[in-house]
KOLSETOR-764409 format. One record per residue (C-alpha): residue in three letters; x, y, z. Coordinates in Angstrom, 3 decimals, decimal comma. Each point is the difference from the previous one (the first is absolute). Layout:
<rs>
<r><r>ala</r><xx>X</xx><yy>Y</yy><zz>Z</zz></r>
...
</rs>
This chain:
<rs>
<r><r>unk</r><xx>208,311</xx><yy>127,792</yy><zz>93,230</zz></r>
<r><r>unk</r><xx>-2,121</xx><yy>-1,297</yy><zz>2,866</zz></r>
<r><r>unk</r><xx>-1,603</xx><yy>3,426</yy><zz>0,360</zz></r>
<r><r>unk</r><xx>-1,135</xx><yy>-0,054</yy><zz>-3,628</zz></r>
<r><r>unk</r><xx>-1,334</xx><yy>-3,563</yy><zz>0,209</zz></r>
<r><r>unk</r><xx>-1,979</xx><yy>0,928</yy><zz>3,103</zz></r>
<r><r>unk</r><xx>-1,409</xx><yy>3,101</yy><zz>-1,726</zz></r>
<r><r>unk</r><xx>-0,921</xx><yy>-2,072</yy><zz>-3,066</zz></r>
<r><r>unk</r><xx>-2,024</xx><yy>-2,608</yy><zz>1,891</zz></r>
<r><r>unk</r><xx>-1,539</xx><yy>2,531</yy><zz>2,400</zz></r>
<r><r>unk</r><xx>-1,496</xx><yy>1,983</yy><zz>-2,878</zz></r>
<r><r>unk</r><xx>-0,954</xx><yy>-3,152</yy><zz>-1,889</zz></r>
<r><r>unk</r><xx>-1,943</xx><yy>-1,241</yy><zz>3,018</zz></r>
<r><r>unk</r><xx>-1,493</xx><yy>3,428</yy><zz>0,676</zz></r>
<r><r>unk</r><xx>-1,257</xx><yy>0,391</yy><zz>-3,569</zz></r>
<r><r>unk</r><xx>-1,441</xx><yy>-3,529</yy><zz>0,004</zz></r>
<r><r>unk</r><xx>-1,851</xx><yy>0,729</yy><zz>3,237</zz></r>
<r><r>unk</r><xx>-1,301</xx><yy>3,285</yy><zz>-1,422</zz></r>
<r><r>unk</r><xx>-1,375</xx><yy>-1,709</yy><zz>-3,109</zz></r>
<r><r>unk</r><xx>-1,688</xx><yy>-2,677</yy><zz>2,117</zz></r>
<r><r>unk</r><xx>-1,509</xx><yy>2,672</yy><zz>2,266</zz></r>
<r><r>unk</r><xx>-1,560</xx><yy>1,724</yy><zz>-3,024</zz></r>
<r><r>unk</r><xx>-1,420</xx><yy>-3,259</yy><zz>-1,368</zz></r>
<r><r>unk</r><xx>-1,563</xx><yy>-0,826</yy><zz>3,378</zz></r>
<r><r>unk</r><xx>-1,389</xx><yy>3,534</yy><zz>0,630</zz></r>
<r><r>unk</r><xx>2,315</xx><yy>0,741</yy><zz>2,931</zz></r>
<r><r>unk</r><xx>0,685</xx><yy>3,548</yy><zz>-1,222</zz></r>
<r><r>unk</r><xx>-2,386</xx><yy>2,974</yy><zz>-0,313</zz></r>
<r><r>unk</r><xx>-2,147</xx><yy>-0,410</yy><zz>-3,127</zz></r>
<r><r>unk</r><xx>1,275</xx><yy>3,253</yy><zz>-1,519</zz></r>
<r><r>unk</r><xx>3,625</xx><yy>-1,263</yy><zz>0,059</zz></r>
<r><r>unk</r><xx>-0,793</xx><yy>-3,508</yy><zz>-1,237</zz></r>
<r><r>unk</r><xx>1,876</xx><yy>-0,197</yy><zz>-3,295</zz></r>
<r><r>unk</r><xx>-0,817</xx><yy>-3,648</yy><zz>-0,699</zz></r>
<r><r>unk</r><xx>-3,759</xx><yy>0,381</yy><zz>0,026</zz></r>
<r><r>unk</r><xx>0,213</xx><yy>3,645</yy><zz>-1,118</zz></r>
<r><r>unk</r><xx>1,523</xx><yy>-1,062</yy><zz>-3,322</zz></r>
<r><r>unk</r><xx>-2,650</xx><yy>-2,708</yy><zz>-0,281</zz></r>
<r><r>unk</r><xx>-2,814</xx><yy>2,534</yy><zz>0,517</zz></r>
<r><r>unk</r><xx>1,467</xx><yy>2,584</yy><zz>-2,410</zz></r>
<r><r>unk</r><xx>0,505</xx><yy>-2,725</yy><zz>-2,609</zz></r>
<r><r>unk</r><xx>-3,553</xx><yy>-1,295</yy><zz>0,424</zz></r>
<r><r>unk</r><xx>-1,507</xx><yy>3,487</yy><zz>-0,424</zz></r>
<r><r>unk</r><xx>2,046</xx><yy>0,842</yy><zz>-3,108</zz></r>
<r><r>unk</r><xx>-0,655</xx><yy>-3,430</yy><zz>-1,516</zz></r>
<r><r>unk</r><xx>-3,699</xx><yy>0,655</yy><zz>0,552</zz></r>
<r><r>unk</r><xx>0,323</xx><yy>3,317</yy><zz>-1,853</zz></r>
<r><r>unk</r><xx>1,788</xx><yy>-1,800</yy><zz>-2,852</zz></r>
<r><r>unk</r><xx>-2,905</xx><yy>-2,443</yy><zz>-0,241</zz></r>
<r><r>unk</r><xx>-2,662</xx><yy>2,747</yy><zz>0,101</zz></r>
<r><r>unk</r><xx>1,723</xx><yy>2,624</yy><zz>-2,175</zz></r>
<r><r>unk</r><xx>2,627</xx><yy>-1,731</yy><zz>-2,181</zz></r>
<r><r>unk</r><xx>2,050</xx><yy>2,199</yy><zz>-2,338</zz></r>
<r><r>unk</r><xx>0,782</xx><yy>-2,985</yy><zz>-2,247</zz></r>
<r><r>unk</r><xx>-3,406</xx><yy>-1,643</yy><zz>-0,101</zz></r>
<r><r>unk</r><xx>1,218</xx><yy>-3,089</yy><zz>-1,850</zz></r>
<r><r>unk</r><xx>2,586</xx><yy>-0,805</yy><zz>2,698</zz></r>
<r><r>unk</r><xx>-0,909</xx><yy>-2,915</yy><zz>2,252</zz></r>
<r><r>unk</r><xx>-0,790</xx><yy>0,659</yy><zz>3,664</zz></r>
<r><r>unk</r><xx>2,586</xx><yy>-2,668</yy><zz>0,818</zz></r>
<r><r>unk</r><xx>2,559</xx><yy>1,381</yy><zz>-2,458</zz></r>
<r><r>unk</r><xx>3,159</xx><yy>-1,739</yy><zz>-1,128</zz></r>
<r><r>unk</r><xx>2,382</xx><yy>-0,663</yy><zz>2,943</zz></r>
<r><r>unk</r><xx>-2,525</xx><yy>1,415</yy><zz>2,490</zz></r>
<r><r>unk</r><xx>0,709</xx><yy>-2,585</yy><zz>2,704</zz></r>
<r><r>unk</r><xx>3,760</xx><yy>0,157</yy><zz>-0,426</zz></r>
<r><r>unk</r><xx>-0,099</xx><yy>3,784</yy><zz>0,377</zz></r>
<r><r>unk</r><xx>-2,210</xx><yy>-0,343</yy><zz>3,075</zz></r>
<r><r>unk</r><xx>2,627</xx><yy>-2,291</yy><zz>1,512</zz></r>
<r><r>unk</r><xx>2,731</xx><yy>2,487</yy><zz>-0,931</zz></r>
<r><r>unk</r><xx>-1,783</xx><yy>2,616</yy><zz>2,125</zz></r>
<r><r>unk</r><xx>0,380</xx><yy>-2,058</yy><zz>3,143</zz></r>
<r><r>unk</r><xx>3,375</xx><yy>-1,459</yy><zz>-0,882</zz></r>
<r><r>unk</r><xx>1,647</xx><yy>3,393</yy><zz>-0,531</zz></r>
<r><r>unk</r><xx>-1,780</xx><yy>1,814</yy><zz>2,810</zz></r>
<r><r>unk</r><xx>0,240</xx><yy>-2,664</yy><zz>2,686</zz></r>
<r><r>unk</r><xx>1,890</xx><yy>-3,234</yy><zz>-0,753</zz></r>
<r><r>unk</r><xx>3,009</xx><yy>1,691</yy><zz>-1,565</zz></r>
<r><r>unk</r><xx>-0,169</xx><yy>2,798</yy><zz>2,588</zz></r>
<r><r>unk</r><xx>0,647</xx><yy>-2,616</yy><zz>2,677</zz></r>
<r><r>unk</r><xx>2,860</xx><yy>-1,465</yy><zz>-2,021</zz></r>
<r><r>unk</r><xx>1,706</xx><yy>3,353</yy><zz>-0,579</zz></r>
<r><r>unk</r><xx>-0,700</xx><yy>1,567</yy><zz>3,405</zz></r>
<r><r>unk</r><xx>3,102</xx><yy>-1,459</yy><zz>1,626</zz></r>
<r><r>unk</r><xx>2,286</xx><yy>1,303</yy><zz>-2,752</zz></r>
<r><r>unk</r><xx>-1,608</xx><yy>3,426</yy><zz>0,304</zz></r>
<r><r>unk</r><xx>0,758</xx><yy>0,099</yy><zz>3,726</zz></r>
<r><r>unk</r><xx>3,604</xx><yy>-1,091</yy><zz>-0,618</zz></r>
<r><r>unk</r><xx>0,404</xx><yy>2,937</yy><zz>-2,398</zz></r>
<r><r>unk</r><xx>-1,295</xx><yy>2,415</yy><zz>2,633</zz></r>
<r><r>unk</r><xx>2,429</xx><yy>-1,423</yy><zz>2,555</zz></r>
<r><r>unk</r><xx>2,850</xx><yy>0,258</yy><zz>-2,501</zz></r>
<r><r>unk</r><xx>-0,798</xx><yy>3,678</yy><zz>-0,601</zz></r>
<r><r>unk</r><xx>-0,142</xx><yy>0,568</yy><zz>3,747</zz></r>
<r><r>unk</r><xx>3,400</xx><yy>-1,610</yy><zz>0,526</zz></r>
<r><r>unk</r><xx>1,392</xx><yy>2,205</yy><zz>-2,779</zz></r>
<r><r>unk</r><xx>-1,159</xx><yy>3,053</yy><zz>1,930</zz></r>
<r><r>unk</r><xx>-3,159</xx><yy>0,783</yy><zz>-1,949</zz></r>
<r><r>unk</r><xx>-3,362</xx><yy>0,456</yy><zz>1,695</zz></r>
<r><r>unk</r><xx>-3,518</xx><yy>0,488</yy><zz>-1,358</zz></r>
<r><r>unk</r><xx>0,616</xx><yy>3,748</yy><zz>0,449</zz></r>
<r><r>unk</r><xx>3,313</xx><yy>0,096</yy><zz>-1,908</zz></r>
<r><r>unk</r><xx>-1,527</xx><yy>1,103</yy><zz>-3,301</zz></r>
<r><r>unk</r><xx>-2,768</xx><yy>2,218</yy><zz>1,349</zz></r>
<r><r>unk</r><xx>-1,079</xx><yy>2,755</yy><zz>-2,372</zz></r>
<r><r>unk</r><xx>-3,512</xx><yy>0,617</yy><zz>1,293</zz></r>
<r><r>unk</r><xx>-0,894</xx><yy>-0,739</yy><zz>3,624</zz></r>
<r><r>unk</r><xx>-3,788</xx><yy>-0,412</yy><zz>0,091</zz></r>
<r><r>unk</r><xx>-0,388</xx><yy>-1,314</yy><zz>3,548</zz></r>
<r><r>unk</r><xx>-1,517</xx><yy>3,206</yy><zz>1,391</zz></r>
<r><r>unk</r><xx>-2,270</xx><yy>0,688</yy><zz>-2,972</zz></r>
<r><r>unk</r><xx>-3,804</xx><yy>-0,504</yy><zz>0,097</zz></r>
<r><r>unk</r><xx>-0,918</xx><yy>-3,625</yy><zz>-0,724</zz></r>
<r><r>unk</r><xx>-1,754</xx><yy>0,795</yy><zz>-3,288</zz></r>
<r><r>unk</r><xx>3,062</xx><yy>1,820</yy><zz>-1,326</zz></r>
<r><r>unk</r><xx>2,280</xx><yy>-2,815</yy><zz>1,221</zz></r>
<r><r>unk</r><xx>-2,035</xx><yy>-2,542</yy><zz>-1,963</zz></r>
<r><r>unk</r><xx>-0,044</xx><yy>2,155</yy><zz>-3,131</zz></r>
<r><r>unk</r><xx>3,783</xx><yy>0,562</yy><zz>-0,030</zz></r>
<r><r>unk</r><xx>0,640</xx><yy>-3,658</yy><zz>0,888</zz></r>
<r><r>unk</r><xx>-2,188</xx><yy>-1,077</yy><zz>-2,920</zz></r>
<r><r>unk</r><xx>1,605</xx><yy>2,389</yy><zz>-2,509</zz></r>
<r><r>unk</r><xx>3,602</xx><yy>-0,819</yy><zz>0,965</zz></r>
<r><r>unk</r><xx>-0,518</xx><yy>-3,782</yy><zz>-0,043</zz></r>
<r><r>unk</r><xx>-1,916</xx><yy>0,162</yy><zz>-3,267</zz></r>
<r><r>unk</r><xx>2,824</xx><yy>1,956</yy><zz>-1,654</zz></r>
<r><r>unk</r><xx>2,537</xx><yy>-2,560</yy><zz>1,279</zz></r>
<r><r>unk</r><xx>-2,100</xx><yy>-2,796</yy><zz>-1,491</zz></r>
<r><r>unk</r><xx>-0,405</xx><yy>1,888</yy><zz>-3,303</zz></r>
<r><r>unk</r><xx>3,779</xx><yy>0,444</yy><zz>-0,207</zz></r>
<r><r>unk</r><xx>0,570</xx><yy>-3,673</yy><zz>0,873</zz></r>
<r><r>unk</r><xx>-2,475</xx><yy>-1,004</yy><zz>-2,703</zz></r>
<r><r>unk</r><xx>1,951</xx><yy>2,058</yy><zz>-2,554</zz></r>
<r><r>unk</r><xx>3,188</xx><yy>-1,843</yy><zz>1,008</zz></r>
<r><r>unk</r><xx>-1,718</xx><yy>-3,355</yy><zz>-0,553</zz></r>
<r><r>unk</r><xx>-0,560</xx><yy>1,005</yy><zz>-3,614</zz></r>
<r><r>unk</r><xx>3,309</xx><yy>1,752</yy><zz>-0,668</zz></r>
<r><r>unk</r><xx>2,416</xx><yy>-2,772</yy><zz>0,962</zz></r>
<r><r>unk</r><xx>-0,134</xx><yy>-3,392</yy><zz>-1,693</zz></r>
<r><r>unk</r><xx>1,013</xx><yy>-1,935</yy><zz>3,123</zz></r>
<r><r>unk</r><xx>-3,017</xx><yy>1,468</yy><zz>1,829</zz></r>
<r><r>unk</r><xx>-2,355</xx><yy>-0,178</yy><zz>-2,995</zz></r>
<r><r>unk</r><xx>0,446</xx><yy>-3,784</yy><zz>-0,156</zz></r>
<r><r>unk</r><xx>-1,731</xx><yy>-0,277</yy><zz>3,371</zz></r>
<r><r>unk</r><xx>-2,548</xx><yy>2,739</yy><zz>-0,708</zz></r>
<r><r>unk</r><xx>-1,137</xx><yy>-1,901</yy><zz>-3,105</zz></r>
<r><r>unk</r><xx>-2,029</xx><yy>-2,216</yy><zz>2,347</zz></r>
<r><r>unk</r><xx>-2,325</xx><yy>2,939</yy><zz>0,652</zz></r>
<r><r>unk</r><xx>-0,188</xx><yy>0,770</yy><zz>-3,709</zz></r>
<r><r>unk</r><xx>-0,869</xx><yy>-3,587</yy><zz>-0,898</zz></r>
<r><r>unk</r><xx>-3,657</xx><yy>0,823</yy><zz>0,775</zz></r>
<r><r>unk</r><xx>-2,071</xx><yy>-0,535</yy><zz>-3,161</zz></r>
<r><r>unk</r><xx>-3,406</xx><yy>1,016</yy><zz>1,370</zz></r>
<r><r>unk</r><xx>-0,201</xx><yy>2,831</yy><zz>2,492</zz></r>
<r><r>unk</r><xx>-1,899</xx><yy>-0,276</yy><zz>3,252</zz></r>
<r><r>unk</r><xx>0,378</xx><yy>1,249</yy><zz>3,567</zz></r>
<r><r>unk</r><xx>2,111</xx><yy>-2,987</yy><zz>1,179</zz></r>
<r><r>unk</r><xx>2,646</xx><yy>0,707</yy><zz>-2,664</zz></r>
<r><r>unk</r><xx>1,042</xx><yy>2,878</yy><zz>2,254</zz></r>
<r><r>unk</r><xx>2,018</xx><yy>-2,299</yy><zz>2,243</zz></r>
<r><r>unk</r><xx>1,367</xx><yy>-2,455</yy><zz>-2,564</zz></r>
<r><r>unk</r><xx>3,686</xx><yy>0,817</yy><zz>0,245</zz></r>
<r><r>unk</r><xx>3,274</xx><yy>-1,870</yy><zz>0,460</zz></r>
<r><r>unk</r><xx>1,163</xx><yy>-0,381</yy><zz>3,601</zz></r>
<r><r>unk</r><xx>3,389</xx><yy>1,494</yy><zz>-0,959</zz></r>
<r><r>unk</r><xx>-1,676</xx><yy>3,385</yy><zz>-0,447</zz></r>
<r><r>unk</r><xx>-0,391</xx><yy>0,151</yy><zz>3,773</zz></r>
<r><r>unk</r><xx>3,782</xx><yy>0,049</yy><zz>0,342</zz></r>
<r><r>unk</r><xx>0,016</xx><yy>3,332</yy><zz>-1,826</zz></r>
<r><r>unk</r><xx>-3,272</xx><yy>1,542</yy><zz>1,151</zz></r>
<r><r>unk</r><xx>0,387</xx><yy>-0,635</yy><zz>3,724</zz></r>
<r><r>unk</r><xx>3,438</xx><yy>1,625</yy><zz>0,537</zz></r>
<r><r>unk</r><xx>-0,976</xx><yy>3,032</yy><zz>-2,079</zz></r>
<r><r>unk</r><xx>-3,300</xx><yy>0,352</yy><zz>1,871</zz></r>
<r><r>unk</r><xx>1,971</xx><yy>-0,200</yy><zz>3,242</zz></r>
<r><r>unk</r><xx>2,197</xx><yy>2,816</yy><zz>-1,312</zz></r>
<r><r>unk</r><xx>-3,183</xx><yy>1,965</yy><zz>-0,667</zz></r>
<r><r>unk</r><xx>-1,048</xx><yy>-0,493</yy><zz>3,621</zz></r>
<r><r>unk</r><xx>3,495</xx><yy>1,063</yy><zz>1,134</zz></r>
<r><r>unk</r><xx>-0,391</xx><yy>3,221</yy><zz>-1,998</zz></r>
<r><r>unk</r><xx>-3,028</xx><yy>0,690</yy><zz>2,218</zz></r>
<r><r>unk</r><xx>2,072</xx><yy>-0,399</yy><zz>3,153</zz></r>
<r><r>unk</r><xx>-0,435</xx><yy>-3,760</yy><zz>0,198</zz></r>
<r><r>unk</r><xx>-3,609</xx><yy>0,609</yy><zz>0,885</zz></r>
<r><r>unk</r><xx>-3,135</xx><yy>-1,797</yy><zz>-1,156</zz></r>
<r><r>unk</r><xx>-3,268</xx><yy>1,683</yy><zz>1,056</zz></r>
<r><r>unk</r><xx>-2,074</xx><yy>-1,824</yy><zz>2,583</zz></r>
<r><r>unk</r><xx>-2,871</xx><yy>-0,239</yy><zz>-2,470</zz></r>
<r><r>unk</r><xx>2,163</xx><yy>-1,040</yy><zz>-2,982</zz></r>
<r><r>unk</r><xx>-2,394</xx><yy>-2,902</yy><zz>-0,600</zz></r>
<r><r>unk</r><xx>-2,303</xx><yy>2,598</yy><zz>-1,631</zz></r>
<r><r>unk</r><xx>2,690</xx><yy>0,700</yy><zz>-2,622</zz></r>
<r><r>unk</r><xx>0,721</xx><yy>-3,691</yy><zz>-0,578</zz></r>
<r><r>unk</r><xx>-3,659</xx><yy>-0,925</yy><zz>-0,488</zz></r>
<r><r>unk</r><xx>-0,517</xx><yy>3,000</yy><zz>-2,284</zz></r>
<r><r>unk</r><xx>3,027</xx><yy>-1,026</yy><zz>-2,109</zz></r>
<r><r>unk</r><xx>-1,271</xx><yy>-3,591</yy><zz>-0,272</zz></r>
<r><r>unk</r><xx>-3,407</xx><yy>1,279</yy><zz>-1,146</zz></r>
<r><r>unk</r><xx>1,485</xx><yy>2,322</yy><zz>-2,636</zz></r>
<r><r>unk</r><xx>2,304</xx><yy>-2,804</yy><zz>-1,211</zz></r>
<r><r>unk</r><xx>-2,921</xx><yy>-2,403</yy><zz>-0,328</zz></r>
<r><r>unk</r><xx>-2,011</xx><yy>2,607</yy><zz>-1,914</zz></r>
<r><r>unk</r><xx>2,938</xx><yy>0,681</yy><zz>-2,347</zz></r>
<r><r>unk</r><xx>-0,050</xx><yy>-3,615</yy><zz>-1,121</zz></r>
<r><r>unk</r><xx>-3,739</xx><yy>-0,645</yy><zz>0,234</zz></r>
<r><r>unk</r><xx>-2,323</xx><yy>-0,595</yy><zz>-2,925</zz></r>
<r><r>unk</r><xx>-1,638</xx><yy>3,339</yy><zz>0,770</zz></r>
<r><r>unk</r><xx>-0,203</xx><yy>3,437</yy><zz>-1,564</zz></r>
<r><r>unk</r><xx>-0,763</xx><yy>2,531</yy><zz>2,709</zz></r>
<r><r>unk</r><xx>-0,871</xx><yy>3,697</yy><zz>-0,554</zz></r>
<r><r>unk</r><xx>3,172</xx><yy>1,507</yy><zz>1,488</zz></r>
<r><r>unk</r><xx>-0,373</xx><yy>3,313</yy><zz>-1,826</zz></r>
<r><r>unk</r><xx>2,845</xx><yy>2,464</yy><zz>0,788</zz></r>
<r><r>unk</r><xx>1,176</xx><yy>-2,321</yy><zz>2,805</zz></r>
<r><r>unk</r><xx>1,494</xx><yy>-2,285</yy><zz>-2,668</zz></r>
<r><r>unk</r><xx>2,923</xx><yy>2,445</yy><zz>-0,065</zz></r>
<r><r>unk</r><xx>0,594</xx><yy>-0,714</yy><zz>3,683</zz></r>
<r><r>unk</r><xx>-1,003</xx><yy>-3,633</yy><zz>0,584</zz></r>
<r><r>unk</r><xx>0,967</xx><yy>-3,002</yy><zz>-2,087</zz></r>
<r><r>unk</r><xx>-2,929</xx><yy>-1,685</yy><zz>-1,732</zz></r>
<r><r>unk</r><xx>-0,807</xx><yy>-2,986</yy><zz>-2,192</zz></r>
<r><r>unk</r><xx>-0,190</xx><yy>2,035</yy><zz>-3,234</zz></r>
<r><r>unk</r><xx>3,537</xx><yy>1,210</yy><zz>0,580</zz></r>
<r><r>unk</r><xx>1,523</xx><yy>-3,085</yy><zz>1,554</zz></r>
<r><r>unk</r><xx>-1,164</xx><yy>-2,415</yy><zz>-2,682</zz></r>
<r><r>unk</r><xx>2,403</xx><yy>1,773</yy><zz>-2,366</zz></r>
<r><r>unk</r><xx>2,813</xx><yy>-0,827</yy><zz>2,414</zz></r>
<r><r>unk</r><xx>-0,768</xx><yy>-3,664</yy><zz>-0,746</zz></r>
<r><r>unk</r><xx>-0,329</xx><yy>0,381</yy><zz>-3,773</zz></r>
<r><r>unk</r><xx>1,671</xx><yy>-2,742</yy><zz>-2,085</zz></r>
<r><r>unk</r><xx>1,530</xx><yy>2,458</yy><zz>-2,490</zz></r>
<r><r>unk</r><xx>1,140</xx><yy>3,268</yy><zz>1,572</zz></r>
<r><r>unk</r><xx>-0,393</xx><yy>3,253</yy><zz>-1,978</zz></r>
<r><r>unk</r><xx>2,969</xx><yy>0,909</yy><zz>-2,195</zz></r>
<r><r>unk</r><xx>2,872</xx><yy>1,501</yy><zz>1,982</zz></r>
<r><r>unk</r><xx>-1,361</xx><yy>-1,275</yy><zz>3,319</zz></r>
<r><r>unk</r><xx>1,822</xx><yy>-3,322</yy><zz>0,111</zz></r>
<r><r>unk</r><xx>0,798</xx><yy>0,298</yy><zz>3,701</zz></r>
<r><r>unk</r><xx>-3,611</xx><yy>0,362</yy><zz>1,065</zz></r>
<r><r>unk</r><xx>-2,699</xx><yy>2,578</yy><zz>0,696</zz></r>
<r><r>unk</r><xx>-2,481</xx><yy>0,845</yy><zz>2,767</zz></r>
<r><r>unk</r><xx>2,039</xx><yy>-1,248</yy><zz>2,955</zz></r>
<r><r>unk</r><xx>-2,350</xx><yy>1,411</yy><zz>2,660</zz></r>
<r><r>unk</r><xx>-0,904</xx><yy>-2,136</yy><zz>3,001</zz></r>
<r><r>unk</r><xx>-2,721</xx><yy>1,997</yy><zz>1,760</zz></r>
<r><r>unk</r><xx>0,698</xx><yy>3,425</yy><zz>-1,503</zz></r>
<r><r>unk</r><xx>0,064</xx><yy>0,776</yy><zz>-3,723</zz></r>
<r><r>unk</r><xx>1,416</xx><yy>3,389</yy><zz>0,944</zz></r>
<r><r>unk</r><xx>3,632</xx><yy>-1,146</yy><zz>-0,270</zz></r>
<r><r>unk</r><xx>-0,449</xx><yy>-1,183</yy><zz>-3,597</zz></r>
<r><r>unk</r><xx>-1,460</xx><yy>3,336</yy><zz>-1,039</zz></r>
<r><r>unk</r><xx>2,771</xx><yy>1,894</yy><zz>1,809</zz></r>
<r><r>unk</r><xx>2,852</xx><yy>-2,093</yy><zz>-1,451</zz></r>
<r><r>unk</r><xx>-1,386</xx><yy>-0,503</yy><zz>-3,497</zz></r>
<r><r>unk</r><xx>-0,721</xx><yy>-3,738</yy><zz>0,165</zz></r>
<r><r>unk</r><xx>-3,784</xx><yy>0,288</yy><zz>-0,300</zz></r>
<r><r>unk</r><xx>-1,315</xx><yy>-1,385</yy><zz>-3,306</zz></r>
<r><r>unk</r><xx>-3,630</xx><yy>-0,847</yy><zz>-0,853</zz></r>
<r><r>unk</r><xx>-0,205</xx><yy>-0,266</yy><zz>-3,811</zz></r>
<r><r>unk</r><xx>-3,654</xx><yy>-1,064</yy><zz>-0,051</zz></r>
<r><r>unk</r><xx>-2,629</xx><yy>-1,995</yy><zz>1,847</zz></r>
<r><r>unk</r><xx>1,987</xx><yy>-3,107</yy><zz>0,921</zz></r>
<r><r>unk</r><xx>-2,915</xx><yy>-2,222</yy><zz>0,899</zz></r>
<r><r>unk</r><xx>0,787</xx><yy>-2,763</yy><zz>-2,485</zz></r>
<r><r>unk</r><xx>3,751</xx><yy>0,382</yy><zz>-0,541</zz></r>
<r><r>unk</r><xx>2,221</xx><yy>-3,072</yy><zz>0,054</zz></r>
<r><r>unk</r><xx>1,833</xx><yy>-0,403</yy><zz>3,312</zz></r>
<r><r>unk</r><xx>3,329</xx><yy>-1,550</yy><zz>0,901</zz></r>
<r><r>unk</r><xx>3,282</xx><yy>0,109</yy><zz>-1,913</zz></r>
<r><r>unk</r><xx>1,587</xx><yy>-1,637</yy><zz>-3,078</zz></r>
<r><r>unk</r><xx>0,548</xx><yy>-3,771</yy><zz>0,346</zz></r>
<r><r>unk</r><xx>-2,464</xx><yy>-0,168</yy><zz>2,877</zz></r>
<r><r>unk</r><xx>-1,052</xx><yy>-3,431</yy><zz>-1,257</zz></r>
<r><r>unk</r><xx>3,381</xx><yy>-1,325</yy><zz>1,191</zz></r>
<r><r>unk</r><xx>-0,352</xx><yy>1,463</yy><zz>3,491</zz></r>
<r><r>unk</r><xx>-0,760</xx><yy>-2,424</yy><zz>2,895</zz></r>
<r><r>unk</r><xx>-3,729</xx><yy>-0,420</yy><zz>0,576</zz></r>
<r><r>unk</r><xx>0,146</xx><yy>-1,596</yy><zz>3,451</zz></r>
<r><r>unk</r><xx>0,562</xx><yy>1,688</yy><zz>3,356</zz></r>
<r><r>unk</r><xx>3,128</xx><yy>-2,060</yy><zz>0,718</zz></r>
<r><r>unk</r><xx>1,401</xx><yy>0,674</yy><zz>-3,464</zz></r>
<r><r>unk</r><xx>-0,409</xx><yy>3,735</yy><zz>0,548</zz></r>
<r><r>unk</r><xx>1,412</xx><yy>-0,298</yy><zz>3,509</zz></r>
<r><r>unk</r><xx>3,384</xx><yy>-1,144</yy><zz>-1,292</zz></r>
<r><r>unk</r><xx>-0,032</xx><yy>2,058</yy><zz>-3,186</zz></r>
<r><r>unk</r><xx>2,917</xx><yy>2,365</yy><zz>-0,533</zz></r>
<r><r>unk</r><xx>2,729</xx><yy>-2,159</yy><zz>1,504</zz></r>
<r><r>unk</r><xx>0,706</xx><yy>-2,286</yy><zz>-2,946</zz></r>
<r><r>unk</r><xx>2,195</xx><yy>0,916</yy><zz>-2,927</zz></r>
<r><r>unk</r><xx>-2,176</xx><yy>1,105</yy><zz>-2,869</zz></r>
<r><r>unk</r><xx>-2,881</xx><yy>1,279</yy><zz>2,147</zz></r>
</rs>
């Protein structure tokens, strides 16, 4: 037990130190996630202001500041809180005889860096797409995922409004995705992470970009807004358009649906008016009987 407690606090401290080092510019600028997210958000917010898709939507839309806080809570504050548990899980697997190479299907270590990043991106995006499907298919998971779907006006910051419990599903499955690649994360993986954050912000932004044929590859706001529609199309009660960065998976697995221009569709879900409106209320949602 002492070994697990030590691992828990070592990772907790290490993650806290890492977050502080990013805030205080003690890491190379191109790996600084704290200020990187801030810069990406500022640029996309500026594009929303200059070229709004829904022109009658306020620049400071409904729940804008709460969603902005969610970005930093989920990416940094909760990351510190969960880091110790994550390290305990890794130690538990190790003591059970599993290593990061135990589930290797593709070993990309010797591949050219560009190809490493591409495969890393595709594998992790598929894992996240599959995880997202699970969040909609099972009621116990949907209760937590409803926090993300409680957005009533779309904007870039809505990207990272999600219940902290989702991390408990996403993180282990993403780790499994890394294990499939030989337990290896490319040295320049920050390129993939920043690209994914940008695509995610654009998916939720009040923007309509000219994707052209690339809309069949990359997720986009015209497609993703239908994922948030209040009333799903008939026969699609478990959700549509689950893509994270890539729309490709939805087209391959038959979950892509864009009935029309969704610019002004109603967002949310039935009985949304009864859903908690405050950050703390959403934080504890899903644990009480009747949620």
